[in-house]
C-alpha positions, 0 to 999 in steps of 0.5 A: 076320937079318931082312934076310937072311931078307927077301933070301932070300925076295925072291931065291926070289920073283924066281927063281920068277917069272923063266923062267916067262914065255915070250918073246912072240916064241917060236914057242909064244906066236906059234902060240897067239896066231894060233890064238886069233885064229881063233875066239872064246872061245865056240868055243875049247875044242872048237877047241883039241882039234881043232887039237891032234888035227890037229897030232898027225896024228889026224883032227880031224873029230869034234872039229870037229863040236862047233865046227860044231854050235855055230856052226850052232845059233847061226846057225839060231836066234839069230845072224842078224847082228852079232858072234855071226854073225861069230864063228860063221862064223869058227869054221866056216871055222877048223875046216873049212879051217884045222884040216884044212890043219894035219892034212894038213901033219902027215900029210905031215910024218910021212914017210909021203908014200907010200901010207900017208900018202895012204891016211890022207888018202883016209880023212879028207878026203872024210869031213871034207868031206861030214860037215861040209860038209853043215852049211854049206849049212844056214846059207846058206854056199857049200861050194864057197868053203870047199873052194876055200880048203882046196884053196888051202892043201893043193893043192900038197902033196897033189898032189906027195905023192899024185899018183894020188889028188889029184882025190879028195883035193881033191874035184875 
């Protein structure tokens, strides 16, 4: 009886544990790992919120403001070199470039590539560039470099989906 009970408990434990771990090669695990590589743990909470919003096609600019604010605060006060500086600069780049590129992808994938998708981008991209970009200059970063990296990721997509407004969307 004790052996039977032990086997039942053991089989429940094994079945409960199996299937709860995702395969390390699954898309969700790979995306989480690549996203985690973009920013350090110090920036993760705000960054994850911005990343999720962007993937849902909602403007990530406000959520990125938390990441940018923290990074700029550190760069202006304490993080003059070393890993804290590298982490702050990586966080700036991740929100300004990577998250916005994700947002553009999400908006254009919605099937609204016509006027409504472009209008949404027209109301988001310039605001993102101006509101977050102003902080880049405050910490000695070249905003034009960030804009160039963003445009490399979104330029072709925006150009084909919104040809009439491509110069405004790309800030050129």
